[in-house]
C-alpha positions in Angstrom: 0.0 0.0 0.0 1.4 3.5 -0.9 2.3 5.7 2.0 -0.1 8.3 3.1 0.8 12.0 3.8 -0.6 13.0 7.2 -0.6 16.8 6.7 -2.4 19.0 9.3 -4.6 21.3 7.4 -3.8 25.0 7.7 -6.3 27.5 8.9 -7.8 29.3 5.7 -6.9 32.9 5.3 -9.5 35.5 5.9 -10.2 37.9 3.0 -12.7 40.5 2.1 -12.7 42.3 5.5 -14.0 45.8 5.4 -13.2 48.4 8.0 -15.4 48.1 11.0 -17.3 45.1 9.4 -16.9 41.4 9.8 -18.4 38.6 7.8 -20.5 36.1 9.9 -18.7 32.9 10.1 -20.3 29.8 8.8 -20.8 26.8 11.1 -18.0 24.5 10.5 -19.0 21.2 8.8 -18.7 17.9 10.5 -15.7 15.6 9.9 -15.6 11.9 10.6 -15.3 10.8 14.2 -11.9 9.8 15.8 -13.0 6.1 15.8 -14.0 6.3 12.2 -17.4 4.7 12.9 -19.8 4.7 10.0 -23.6 4.0 10.0 -23.5 1.3 7.6 -27.0 0.0 8.5 -28.3 3.0 6.7 -27.3 1.6 3.3 -29.4 -0.7 1.2 -28.7 -4.4 1.3 -27.0 -4.5 -2.2 -25.1 -1.3 -1.7 -23.7 -2.5 1.7 -22.8 -5.9 0.4 -20.9 -4.6 -2.6 -19.0 -2.2 -0.4 -17.8 -5.0 1.8 -17.0 -7.0 -1.2 -14.7 -4.3 -2.6 -13.1 -3.2 0.6 -12.3 -6.6 2.3 -10.6 -9.6 1.0 -12.2 -13.1 1.2 -10.0 -14.1 4.3 -11.4 -11.1 6.2 -15.1 -11.6 5.2 -14.7 -15.5 6.3 -13.3 -14.5 9.6 -16.1 -12.0 10.3 -18.7 -14.5 9.3 -17.2 -17.0 11.6 -16.8 -14.6 14.5 -20.4 -13.3 14.2 -21.7 -16.9 14.0 -23.6 -16.3 10.7 -24.9 -19.0 8.4 -27.2 -19.6 5.4 -29.7 -22.4 5.5 -28.6 -25.3 3.2 -24.9 -24.3 3.1 -22.1 -25.1 5.3 -20.2 -22.1 6.6 -16.8 -22.9 5.0 -18.6 -23.6 1.7 -20.1 -20.0 1.4 -18.8 -17.8 -1.4 -17.4 -14.2 -0.9 -20.6 -12.8 -2.4 -22.8 -14.8 -0.1 -20.7 -13.9 2.9 -20.9 -10.2 2.1 -24.7 -10.6 1.7 -24.9 -12.3 5.3 -22.8 -9.5 6.8 -25.0 -6.7 5.1 -28.2 -8.5 6.4 -26.8 -8.8 9.9 -25.7 -5.1 10.1 -29.0 -4.0 8.7 -31.0 -6.1 11.1 -28.8 -5.4 14.2 -26.7 -2.1 13.8 -25.0 -2.7 17.1 -23.2 -5.8 15.7 -21.3 -3.8 13.1 -18.4 -3.1 15.5 -16.1 -6.1 14.3 -16.8 -5.1 10.7 -15.8 -1.4 11.5 -12.6 -2.6 13.3 -11.6 -4.8 10.3 -12.3 -1.9 7.9 -10.0 0.5 10.1 -7.3 -2.2 10.1 -7.5 -2.8 6.3 -8.1 0.8 5.0 -6.4 2.7 7.8 -7.4 6.4 8.1 -10.1 7.4 5.5 -8.9 9.9 2.8 -9.6 13.6 3.6 -10.7 12.6 7.1 -9.7 15.9 8.7 -11.5 17.9 6.0 -15.3 18.4 5.8 -16.6 17.2 2.4 -19.2 18.9 0.4 -21.7 16.7 -1.8 -19.9 17.7 -5.0 -16.5 17.1 -3.7 -17.5 13.6 -2.3 -18.8 12.9 -5.9 -15.4 14.0 -7.4 -13.5 11.8 -4.9 -15.5 8.8 -5.7 -15.2 9.4 -9.4 -11.5 9.7 -9.1 -11.1 6.6 -7.1 -12.9 4.5 -9.8 -10.2 5.5 -12.4 -7.3 3.4 -13.5 -4.7 5.5 -11.6 -6.2 7.2 -8.6 -2.8 8.6 -7.4 -2.2 10.2 -10.8 -5.6 11.8 -10.9 -5.1 13.2 -7.4 -1.7 14.6 -8.2 -3.0 16.0 -11.4 -5.7 17.9 -9.5 -3.3 19.4 -6.9 -0.6 20.3 -9.4 -3.3 22.1 -11.5 -4.5 24.2 -8.6 -4.0 28.0 -9.0 -3.0 28.3 -5.3 0.7 27.9 -4.7 0.3 26.6 -1.2 -2.0 23.9 -2.5 0.5 22.8 -5.3 3.2 22.7 -2.6 1.4 19.8 -0.9 2.4 17.5 -3.8 6.1 17.9 -3.4 6.5 15.7 -0.2 4.3 13.1 -1.7 6.4 13.1 -5.0 9.6 12.9 -2.9 8.3 9.8 -1.3 7.4 8.2 -4.5 10.8 9.0 -5.9 12.6 7.4 -3.0 10.3 4.4 -3.2 10.9 3.8 -6.9 14.3 5.4 -7.7 16.2 5.2 -4.3 18.1 2.0 -4.9 19.4 2.9 -8.3 20.3 6.5 -7.2 22.3 5.1 -4.4 24.1 2.7 -6.6 24.9 5.6 -9.0 26.3 7.7 -6.3 28.5 4.9 -4.9 30.4 5.0 -8.2 32.9 2.3 -9.1 33.6 -0.3 -6.5 36.5 0.3 -4.2 37.8 -1.7 -1.4 37.1 -5.3 -0.8 35.4 -7.0 -3.8 33.7 -9.6 -1.4 32.1 -7.0 0.6 30.9 -5.3 -2.6 29.5 -8.6 -3.8 27.7 -9.2 -0.6 26.1 -5.7 -0.7 25.0 -6.4 -4.3 23.6 -9.7 -3.3 21.8 -8.2 -0.2 20.3 -5.6 -2.5 19.3 -8.2 -5.0 17.7 -10.3 -2.3 15.9 -7.2 -1.1 14.7 -6.4 -4.7 13.7 -10.0 -5.1 11.8 -10.0 -1.8 10.0 -6.8 -2.9 9.3 -8.4 -6.3 8.1 -11.5 -4.6 5.9 -9.5 -2.1 4.4 -7.5 -4.9 3.9 -10.7 -7.0 2.2 -12.4 -4.1 0.0 -9.3 -3.5 -0.8 -9.2 -7.3 -1.6 -12.8 -7.3 -3.7 -12.6 -4.1 -5.7 -9.7 -5.7 -5.9 -11.6 -9.0 -7.1 -14.7 -7.1 -9.6 -12.7 -5.2 -10.9 -11.1 -8.5 -11.0 -14.6 -10.2 -12.9 -16.1 -7.2 -15.3 -13.1 -7.3 -15.8 -13.4 -11.1 -16.4 -17.2 -10.7 -18.8 -16.6 -7.9 -20.6 -13.9 -9.9 -20.6 -16.4 -12.9 -21.9 -19.2 -10.8 -24.5 -16.9 -9.2 -25.6 -15.7 -12.8 -25.7 -19.3 -14.1 -27.8 -20.4 -11.0 -30.1 -17.4 -11.6 -30.3 -18.3 -15.3 -31.1 -21.9 -14.6 -33.7 -20.9 -11.9 -35.3 -18.5 -14.5 -35.3 -21.2 -17.1 -36.9 -23.6 -14.6 -39.6 -21.0 -13.8 -40.2 -20.3 -17.4 -40.7 -24.1 -18.0 -42.9 -24.3 -15.0 -45.0 -21.3 -16.2 -45.4 -22.9 -19.7 -46.5 -26.2 -18.1 -48.9 -24.4 -15.9 -50.3 -22.4 -18.8 -50.8 -25.6 -20.8 -52.6 -27.2 -17.9 -54.7 -24.2 -17.5 -55.8 -24.2 -21.2 -56.5 -27.9 -20.9 -58.6 -27.3 -17.8 -60.4 -24.4 -19.5 -61.2 -26.5 -22.6 -62.4 -29.3 -20.4 -64.6 -27.0 -18.5 -66.0 -25.6 -21.7 -66.9 -29.1 -22.9 -68.3 -30.1 -19.6 -70.5 -26.9 -19.6 -71.6 -27.7 -23.1 -72.6 -31.2 -22.1 -74.3 -30.1 -19.0 -76.3 -27.5 -21.0 -77.3 -30.2 -23.5 -78.4 -32.6 -20.6 -80.4 -29.8 -19.1 -82.1 -28.9 -22.3 -83.0 -32.6 -22.8 -84.2 -33.0 -19.2 -86.3 -29.8 -19.6 -87.9 -31.1 -22.8 -88.5 -34.5 -21.2 -90.1 -32.8 -18.1 -92.2 -30.6 -20.4 -93.4 -33.7 -22.3 -94.2 -35.5 -19.0 -96.0 -32.5 -17.6 -98.0 -32.1 -20.8 -99.0 -35.9 -20.5 -100.0 -35.4 -16.9 -102.0 -32.2 -17.8 -103.9 -34.0 -20.5 -104.7 -36.9 -18.2 -105.9 -34.4 -15.5 -108.0 -32.6 -18.1 -109.6 -35.9 -19.2 -110.2 -36.8 -15.5 -111.8 -33.3 -14.9 -113.9 -33.7 -18.0 -115.1 -37.1 -16.7 -115.9 -35.7 -13.3 -117.7 -32.7 -14.9 -119.9 -35.1 -16.9 -120.7 -37.1 -13.8 -121.5 -34.0 -11.9 -123.7 -32.9 -14.8 -125.5 -36.2 -14.7 -126.1 -35.9 -10.9 -127.2 -32.3 -11.4 -129.8 -33.4 -14.0 -131.0 -36.1 -11.6 -131.3 -33.6 -8.8 -133.2 -31.2 -11.1 -135.6 -34.0 -12.0 -136.0 -34.8 -8.4 -136.5 -31.2 -7.5 -139.2 -30.9 -10.2 -140.9 -34.0 -8.8 -140.8 -32.5 -5.3 -142.2 -29.2 -6.6 -145.1 -31.1 -8.4 -145.8 -33.2 -5.2 -145.9 -30.0 -3.2 -148.2 -28.3 -5.6 -150.5 -31.2 -5.6 -150.4 -31.4 -1.8 -151.2 -27.7 -1.6 -154.1 -27.9 -4.0 -155.5 -31.0 -2.2 -155.4 -29.0 1.0 -157.3 -26.2 -0.5 -160.1 -28.5 -1.5 -162.3 -28.6 1.7 -164.7 -31.7 1.7 -168.5 -30.9 2.3 -170.0 -31.3 5.6 -170.7 -34.9 6.6 -168.5 -36.1 3.9 -165.7 -38.3 4.9 -162.3 -37.8 3.9 -161.2 -40.2 1.2 -159.0 -42.9 2.6 -155.4 -42.5 2.1 -153.8 -45.3 0.4 -151.1 -47.1 2.2 -147.8 -45.9 1.1 -149.3 -42.9 -0.8 -147.5 -40.1 1.0 -143.8 -40.4 1.8 -142.8 -40.0 5.3 -140.3 -37.1 5.9 -136.9 -38.0 7.4 -136.4 -37.1 10.9 -133.5 -34.7 9.9 -135.6 -32.9 7.3 -135.7 -29.1 7.8 -137.8 -26.5 6.0 -135.7 -24.3 3.8 -136.3 -20.5 4.1 -134.8 -18.6 1.3 -134.2 -15.0 2.5 -134.3 -11.8 0.6 -130.5 -11.6 1.1 -130.0 -15.0 -0.5 -132.0 -13.9 -3.7 -130.0 -10.6 -3.8 -126.7 -12.5 -3.6 -127.6 -14.7 -6.6 -127.1 -11.8 -9.0 -123.6 -11.8 -10.7 -123.2 -15.6 -10.5 -123.7 -17.7 -13.5 -126.4 -20.3 -13.8 -124.1 -23.3 -13.0 -123.2 -21.8 -9.7 -126.9 -20.8 -8.9 -128.0 -24.4 -9.6 -125.3 -25.8 -7.4 -126.4 -23.4 -4.6 -130.0 -24.6 -4.8 -128.7 -28.2 -4.9 -126.8 -27.6 -1.7 -129.8 -26.0 -0.1 -132.0 -29.0 -0.9 -129.5 -31.4 0.5 -129.2 -29.2 3.6 -132.9 -29.4 4.0 -132.9 -33.2 3.7 -129.9 -33.8 6.1 -127.8 -30.9 7.5 -125.3 -33.5 8.7 -124.7 -35.0 5.3 -120.7 -35.3 5.1 -120.6 -33.9 1.5 -121.9 -30.6 2.8 -118.7 -30.0 4.8 -120.6 -27.6 7.0 -118.3 -25.6 9.1 -119.3 -22.8 11.8 -118.4 -19.2 11.1 -115.9 -17.9 13.7 -117.4 -15.0 15.7 -121.1 -15.6 14.6 -122.8 -18.3 16.8 -125.4 -20.2 14.8 -124.0 -19.4 11.5 -122.6 -21.9 9.1 -121.1 -22.4 5.7 -121.1 -25.1 3.1 -119.0 -25.4 0.0 -120.7 -24.8 -3.4 -117.6 -24.4 -5.6 -113.9 -23.9 -5.2 -114.2 -20.3 -4.0 -118.0 -20.1 -3.4 -119.7 -20.7 0.0 -123.3 -20.8 0.9 -124.2 -19.3 4.3 -127.2 -20.5 6.4 -128.5 -20.2 9.9 -130.4 -23.0 11.6 -133.2 -22.9 14.2 -133.8 -26.2 15.9 -137.2 -25.4 17.5 -139.0 -24.3 14.3 -137.2 -27.0 12.2 -136.2 -24.5 9.7 -133.0 -23.5 8.0 -132.4 -20.1 6.7 -130.6 -19.8 3.5 -128.7 -16.4 4.0 -126.2 -15.7 1.2 -124.0 -17.0 -1.6 -120.6 -15.3 -1.4 -117.0 -15.6 -2.4 -114.8 -17.2 0.0 -112.6 -14.1 0.3 -115.6 -12.0 1.4 -116.2 -14.2 4.6 -114.4 -11.8 6.9 -116.1 -8.7 5.5 -119.5 -10.5 5.9 -118.8 -11.5 9.5 -117.9 -7.9 10.4 -121.0 -6.5 8.9 -123.2 -9.2 10.5 -121.8 -8.2 14.0 -122.9 -4.6 13.4 -126.5 -5.4 12.5 
């Protein structure tokens, strides 16, 4: 490593003072601390890792990883590469900033005092320093800047540094030239020359070892970077192949789902058609059944009408016979045995109210005939099961019988007079309204 000049910075001269006035002094900028501690945890993970990779040699990073007890899952500690060790150190410093002390100590030992440590740096000056350090000859760039400075005292700072460089590179040859031709003991001269040659050889070997170590470090770093790049490329290709396979499986699954959906829709359409046909057959059967039941009911209705006409004729004959009063002393004609039919014990006299005749308006003749039929059956036997007589809730003594699906016949029965009052023919939905009106009468 080239020797460093440890010059103490001089106090800058004060200029531009006017009589009786002073410029306000600016606050001095901060300089690095005496222990050269650095807040490395503020850097990003990649930035901190590459700094450690550039600043430290593999032996130093290996020792730090071992001292801090760091490891990477799936890898032995001694099998880690330099890049992996720098990544582990960067992660540890960022996670636990207090554990950066060994790293700082190693950096102080390897890099010694930082450049321009006693001078505050502006942002642009820091950028220039870093830019010059990335060149092929940092020392030449620094000397070129100092020697080109317009200030004499600044240019003078390069002379001690150049003297040291001249002694380092040219001192052995200069001393040999000043010695002149060999005088005295030839053996002593030979020994001095051999010692000088050994020193030069040791210096050359030392430089060669240092160059070889740096070259080996660079080779290892390049191999690690290449291995890392190949691993990344292999992983990327594996992920690409996996994505292609997943896309193919997704397309196959989508096609299968489309085929399954088409098959399900076809089966649903067939099932709907079959259900519609079955429903149509059922409805046709129900229609035929209803037609047959309607025919039977019509026949029963005709028989009931004939019976009604017979009853009316018998009633008229009885009334006309009752009006014929026999003369005095005449005996009533004998009644033939079985001439008059005995009324059943449950027979009641139907009394059709004015309300009933008013309620017939608006109903068709079929419903009217059914109402008279139910009234006649009610007069013959009010307990007949086909009447389905039910009491009206809230009106004691009131009953209803079914005439049609939504038509009801209301009546009121008086046991003492053996009569039944036929009250009204109404729609089933009007029952509640009828009950409320009957309560207010």
